PABA-904907 format. One record per residue (C-alpha): residue in one letter; x, y, z. Coordinates in nm, 4 decimals. Example, Ala and Ser with C-alpha at 12.3 -4.5 7.8 and 13.67 -1.06 7.14 Angstrom:
2
ATOM type       c1       c2       c3
ATOM    a   1.2300  -0.4500   0.7800
ATOM    s   1.3670  -0.1060   0.7140
***
This chain:
76
ATOM type       c1       c2       c3
ATOM    x  -0.9808   1.6970   0.7153
ATOM    x  -1.2255   1.4871   0.9147
ATOM    x  -1.1962   1.1117   0.8792
ATOM    x  -1.5246   0.9226   0.9046
ATOM    x  -1.4844   0.5666   1.0301
ATOM    x  -1.6821   0.3049   0.8420
ATOM    x  -1.7700  -0.0485   0.9377
ATOM    x  -1.5133  -0.2589   0.7595
ATOM    x  -1.3351  -0.5728   0.8733
ATOM    x  -0.9805  -0.5872   0.7438
ATOM    x  -0.9199  -0.8963   0.5314
ATOM    x  -0.6997  -1.1571   0.6978
ATOM    x  -0.4931  -1.2148   0.3826
ATOM    x  -0.3671  -0.9946   0.1040
ATOM    x  -0.6221  -0.7847  -0.0811
ATOM    x  -0.6617  -0.5279  -0.3576
ATOM    x  -0.8449  -0.2035  -0.2961
ATOM    x  -1.0067  -0.0916  -0.6222
ATOM    x  -1.2013   0.2234  -0.7004
ATOM    x  -1.2114   0.5373  -0.9135
ATOM    x  -0.9343   0.7950  -0.8817
ATOM    x  -0.9811   1.0542  -0.6109
ATOM    x  -1.2183   0.8552  -0.3894
ATOM    x  -0.9861   0.8288  -0.0883
ATOM    x  -0.8283   0.4845  -0.1253
ATOM    x  -0.4737   0.6048  -0.0498
ATOM    x  -0.5995   0.8309   0.2280
ATOM    x  -0.7851   0.5405   0.3883
ATOM    x  -0.4791   0.3141   0.3644
ATOM    x  -0.2512   0.5797   0.5195
ATOM    x  -0.5022   0.6344   0.8016
ATOM    x  -0.5780   0.2670   0.8672
ATOM    x  -0.2223   0.1303   0.8372
ATOM    x  -0.0158   0.4213   0.9709
ATOM    x   0.3000   0.2235   1.0495
ATOM    x   0.2960  -0.0163   0.7560
ATOM    x   0.5866  -0.0093   0.5115
ATOM    x   0.4651   0.1484   0.1895
ATOM    x   0.5746   0.1780  -0.1718
ATOM    x   0.4072   0.4492  -0.3783
ATOM    x   0.4491   0.3642  -0.7463
ATOM    x   0.3171   0.7077  -0.8406
ATOM    x   0.6490   0.8434  -0.7097
ATOM    x   0.8827   0.8633  -1.0121
ATOM    x   1.1821   0.7654  -0.7985
ATOM    x   1.0168   0.4570  -0.6486
ATOM    x   0.8720   0.3561  -0.9857
ATOM    x   1.2195   0.3793  -1.1419
ATOM    x   1.3786   0.1728  -0.8630
ATOM    x   1.1284  -0.1127  -0.8832
ATOM    x   1.0997  -0.1064  -1.2628
ATOM    x   1.4758  -0.1352  -1.3015
ATOM    x   1.5087  -0.4196  -1.0496
ATOM    x   1.1751  -0.5852  -0.9622
ATOM    x   1.3542  -0.8268  -0.7275
ATOM    x   1.3934  -0.5333  -0.4876
ATOM    x   1.0215  -0.5577  -0.4174
ATOM    x   1.0602  -0.9191  -0.3089
ATOM    x   1.3581  -0.8252  -0.0907
ATOM    x   1.1600  -0.5500   0.0757
ATOM    x   0.8553  -0.7689   0.1390
ATOM    x   1.0681  -1.0546   0.2757
ATOM    x   1.2278  -0.8112   0.5210
ATOM    x   0.8868  -0.7668   0.6885
ATOM    x   0.7554  -0.9942   0.9592
ATOM    x   0.5023  -1.2583   0.8544
ATOM    x   0.1990  -1.0784   0.9919
ATOM    x   0.3012  -0.7238   0.8962
ATOM    x   0.0892  -0.5286   0.6491
ATOM    x   0.2830  -0.4092   0.3435
ATOM    x   0.1263  -0.1467   0.1153
ATOM    x   0.1892  -0.1105  -0.2579
ATOM    x   0.0040   0.2047  -0.3580
ATOM    x  -0.0833   0.3045  -0.7142
ATOM    x  -0.0124  -0.0397  -0.8625
ATOM    x  -0.1477   0.0171  -1.2121
***
């Protein structure tokens, strides 16, 4: 699949990426932030883990460096 770069300046702080299903949001995030830690809440296993103990999300985020991008995909 060809990836077409667009002109977009990454926000300096946290941000939400909204849009209709199937428009490439997750694909863009995976392409743009290849090495970022990522939680995919569409994964039944990950959803179960973080639903059962939400404090695990905080633990995981705190384990990252201050300027590291952290992705939470499919936060519904």
